[in-house]
N, C-alpha and C positions, 0 to 999 in steps of 0.2 A: 303631480298625480297623473296628468295627461301623458307625461313622459313614461311613467311606470307602466300605464295601460298599453301605450304604443309598443314599448319594448316587449311586454308579455305577449301581445298579439303577434309580433314578428316571429317569436319563438314557436308559435303554434303551427302545426302542419295544416295543409289545405283540408285534410280529412277532419282534423279536430275543430277547425273553424266551421266546417259544414255541420258537424254535430251540434255545436253551440247555436248555430243559425237555426237548425231544425227545432231545437228546444224553444228558441225565441218565437219562431213562426207558429208552432203549436200553441204556445202561450198566448200569442196574439189572436189566433183563431178562437181560443177559448174565451178570451176577453170579448171578442166580437159577439159571440153567442150570449154571454152573460149580460153585456151592455144592452143588446137588443131586447133580451128578456125583461130587463128592469125598466127600460124606457117605454116599450110598446105595451106592456101588460099582456096577460094570458091570451086574450082574444086575437089581438093583432099579431102577437108573436107566433100564433099557430100558423099563419100564412108564411111568415118569415122562416119558421122552422121547416116548413115544407120545401121552400126554396133551398135551404141549406142541405136538406136530405137529397134533393135533386142534384145539388152540387157534389155531394159525396158519391152518389151513384155515377155521375159523369166522370169523376176522378178515377173510379175503379175501371170504367170502360176504357178511358183514355190511357190508363196505366198499361194496357196491353201494348199500345204503340210505343210508349216510353221504354218499357222493359225490352221489347223486341229491338228497338233502335239501340239501346245500350249494349245489349249482347252482341249484335252484329257489327257495331262500331268497333268492338274489340277484335272480332274475328276477321272482318274484311279490311282490305287495304287498297289504297290508290284508286284505280278505275272501278274496281269492284265495289268499293265503299261508295264512290260517287254515284254509281248507278243505283245502288241500294237506297241511298238517302233520298234521291230524287223520286224514286218509286214510292217509298213509304210516305213521303210528303204528299204525293199525288193521292194515294189511297186514304190517308188520314183526313185530308181535306174533303174528299168525296163523301166519306162516312160522316164527317162533322156537318157538312152542308145538308146531307140527307136527314140526319137526326134533328138538326135545327129547323129545317122546313116542316118536318112532321110536328114538332112542338108548336110552331106558329099556326099550322093548319088546324090542329086539334086543340088550340088554346081554349076555345069555348067549352069543348067536351071535358077538358081537364078541370076547368072551373067548376063545372057541374059535378064531376066525379069527386073532387076534393073539397067542394063547398067553400071555395075561396071568395074573397070580396071582389076580385078582378081577374079578367082573363089576360089583361095586358102584361101582367107579371110573367106569364109563360111565353108571351111573344118576345119580350125583351131578353129573357133567358135564352130562348131559341136563337136569337141573333148572335149571342155570344158563344154558342156551342162550337162553331167551326174554328173560332180563334183558339179555343181551349185545346182542340186536337192538334193544331199546328204548334201550340205552346208545348204540348207534351212530347212531340217528336224533337223539338229543339232541346228540351231538358234531357231527353234520351241521349242526344249527341254529347252533351256536357257530361252526363253520367258515365257513358261508355269510355270517353277519353279522359276520365278522372279530373275534369276541370271543375272541382267542387266549389271553388270560389264563385265562378259564374253561375253554377247550379243554385247555389245558396241565394244569390242576388235575385234570380227569377222568382223564387219562393217568397223572399222578403218583399219584393215589389208587389206581388199579387196580394199578400196579406195586408201590408201597410196601406196600400191604396184602397182596398176594399173597406177597411175600417174607417179611414179618414173620409173618403168620398161618401160613404153611406151616412155617417154622422152629420156631415155638412148638409147633405140633401134633406135629412130628417129635420134638422133645426132651421133650415132656410126656406123650405118650400111647404106648400099645403097639400100636396098630392097624397094619395093613399100610401101608407107605409110599405105595403107589399110591392108597389111599383118602384118605390125609391130603393128598396133593398135589391130588387132584381136589376135595376139600373147600376147600382153600386157593384154588384157581382159581375155584370157584363163588362163594365169599364175596367175592372181590376184585371181581367184577362189580358188586356192590351199591355198593362204594366208587367204582367207575368211573362210577356214575350221578350223582355229586355234583360240581358243582352241577347241579340238574335244572331245565330251562327248561319250566315248566308253565303259563305264563300264557295260551298259545294253545290249550290242550287243553280240549275240550268233549265229554266222553264221551257225554252223554245226547242230543246233537243229531245230526241226520243231515247229512252234508257231501257236496256234489256239485261236481264241476269241469266246466266247459264241454268239449264233445267235442274241440275243437281242442287244448286244453291237455292233456287226458287222453291223446290220441294222442302228443303230444310227449313227455310224461313216460314213457309206456310204451316208446316207441322208444329213448329215452336209457337207461332202466332195463335193458331187455333187452340192449342193446349193452354197457353197463357190466358186467352180470352175465356176459356171454360173455367179456369181457376179463379180469375177475377170475378166472373159471374157468381161463383159460389161464395166469394168474399162479400159480395153485395148481399146475398141471402143471409149469411152468418151475421153480418154486422147490422142488419136492419130487421130481420124477421122477428126477433124477440120484441122489439118496440111495437111493430105492427100487430103481432099476435096479442100482446098485452092490451093494446088499444081496442082490439076486438073482444077480448074475453072479460075485461075489467071496466069498471066505471071510469068516467072522465077524470075524476080526482086522483084515483089510484094510478091511472095511466100517466097523468102529469107527474106524479111522484116518481114513477119508474123512469120516465124520460130524463129527469134530473139525475137519477142514479146512474143511468147509462152514460150520460155526458161526462160525469166525473170519473166513473170507473174505467172508461176507455182511454184514459191518459196513457196507460201502459202500452196499449196497442199502437197509438199514434207515435209514441216515442220509438217503439220497436221498428216502425216503418223506416225510420232514419237509418237503421242498421241494414235494412234490405237494400237501400240505395247504395250503400258502401259495399255490401257483400257481393252482389251480382257481378259487377265488372271485374272485381279482384279474383273471384273464383274462376270466371271464364278465362282470364289472362293466365292464371296459374295452370289451368288445364291445357291451354294452348301451348304453354312453355314446358309442359311435362313435369311440373313441380307439385309438391304436396299442397293440397288446399284445405284439408280438414282443420289445420290450426286456426284458419280464419273463422271457420264455423264455431270452433270452441271459444274463441275470443268473444265473438258477438253474443253467443248463448250465455256466456258468463256475465257479460255486461247487462243483458236483459234480465237474467235471473236475479242479479244483485239489485237492479232497479226495481223489479217487481216485488221483491221481498221488502224493500224499503217502503214502497207505496202501500202494500197490503198491511204492513205493520202500522203505518201512519193512520190508515183507514180503520184499523182495529182499535187503536189506542185513543184516537181523537175523532170519531165519526161525526158527532154533533157539531164540533168546531168546524170541520171541513164543510159539512152541509150548510151550516149557518153562514159561513163566509161566502160560499159560492152562490147560494140561492135564497137564503133567508130562513126565518124561523118557521114559515108555513110548511117547509119540507122536512122538518126535524124527524117526523115519524118514520121516514125511510132510512134513517141513520144506521140501525142495526144490520141492514143488508149490505152496506157499503163495502165492507171488507170481503164479504163473500163474492160480490160481483167483481171486485178487483182480482180475486183468485181466478175466476173464470176467464177474464180477459188476459191475465198473466199466462195462463196455460195456453191460450190461443196464440198469444204473441210469440211464445217460445216455439210452439209447433209450426208457426208460420215461417220462422227463420229456416227451419229444416226444409219446409216445402219449397221455398225459393232457392235454397242450396241445391236441392235435387233438380229443380227446374234449370238452374245454371249449368248443371252437368248432363242435361238431356236424359235424366232418369225420370221417365214419364209415369211409370206405374205408381210410385208412391204419391205423386202429385194428384193423380186421378182418384186414387183410393182415399187420400186425405181429404179431398174435396167432398167425396161422398160421406165420409165419416163426419166431416164438419157439418154437413146438412142434417145429420142425424139429430141435432139439437131441435130442429123444427118438429120432427116426429115425437121426440120426448115431451116437448112443451104442448104439443097437440093432445097428448094423453094425460099429462100431469100439469095442471094449471089452476089448482084450487086456491092457491095463495101466491103472492108475489115471491115469497121465500121459496116456494116449490119451483117456480119458474127459474130462479137463479140457481138452485141446486141442480136442476136438469142440465143447465149449461155447464156447470162444473163437471158433472159426470161425462157429458159429451166431449168436452175439451180434454179431460183427463185420458179418456180412451184414445183420442186423436194423438195426444203427445206420446203415449205408450207405444202406439203403432209407429210413429216417426222414429222413436229411439230404437225400436226393434229392427226396423228396416235399415237404419244407419249402421247398427252393429253388424247386421248381415252383409251390408255393402262393404264395410271395412274388411271383413274376413275374406270376401271374394277378391278384394283389391290386393 
């Protein structure tokens, strides 16, 4: 049996192995959330969930550095690449340290704001933030150079270590659970650094890029940062607004719905990792790149259809397995939420495709259209069902826009 598995794995490409790895990592992260929810109970899990939300926000901010590194790792070569990689490590470290220090300094204020049991959880999380930014640049190098095996290992190391370390700490120490979860998250960043690509780093030397390249990098970086910021809003605004407009019980039901329904989005993220360096390379070589987009859109559409169908046919089974019988009343909304996230996932692939090609107008407009869901929920939130329907409407409009721009872009090309 081991021989058969080994032979099968050898036949897989690095890209296919990475796809399998991402599915495993996402599964592990889901397991991490579910285990904490069941072990800690609703009250203690509230603090843990807040830390996980902070981690999600951090990942979107740091993704700006990862995608920028990936793109310019393809474009730049030799000394230009070496200068670029040293500069981006310098700036990512500076921003990581700044954000980490701010979290530590305002730990007490954050405790009061979010009504948590401890301020230490924010301090520990803040200590880990600079490491996360360095880790993201390292991942960008692997992503841009298409070293998907090494990229997969960094994600696996972070996920597995976080799960194991957190569980060991919870079962072997008597400290507050929020402190243990924060410690587990911070330590996992160190494991996410491995393997570390250090051969191009020269700390003692001064590195400079030509003005033209510097402007190009800054333009791409700022636009990516803007788009990632809108991603934070789109991915978290519905949960925060539901928590504001609805009772605690209904907000808890919706949180479980969101966690399950976003499977589509997080799997789609895997294709973004593969898409960007390939499209940039094709553009650099003067080759057709739309077939890559078609392939990944087809994969996500197929996957989305399967998940929506599963949620429609077996909603109570899915809810019961994931969270338990107390959450069954939210089951009828599961397939609708899956549709909303499916539409967002597909439109997101188009956005990153245009970002790879330096087509900035559709990225900016898609970000603005994506945020329109906040406005819709602001005016229409009488029931949880209405909140989900507003998201479907917003994401449908977003996808129609992306498709329209793509067709227009193809005609011009």
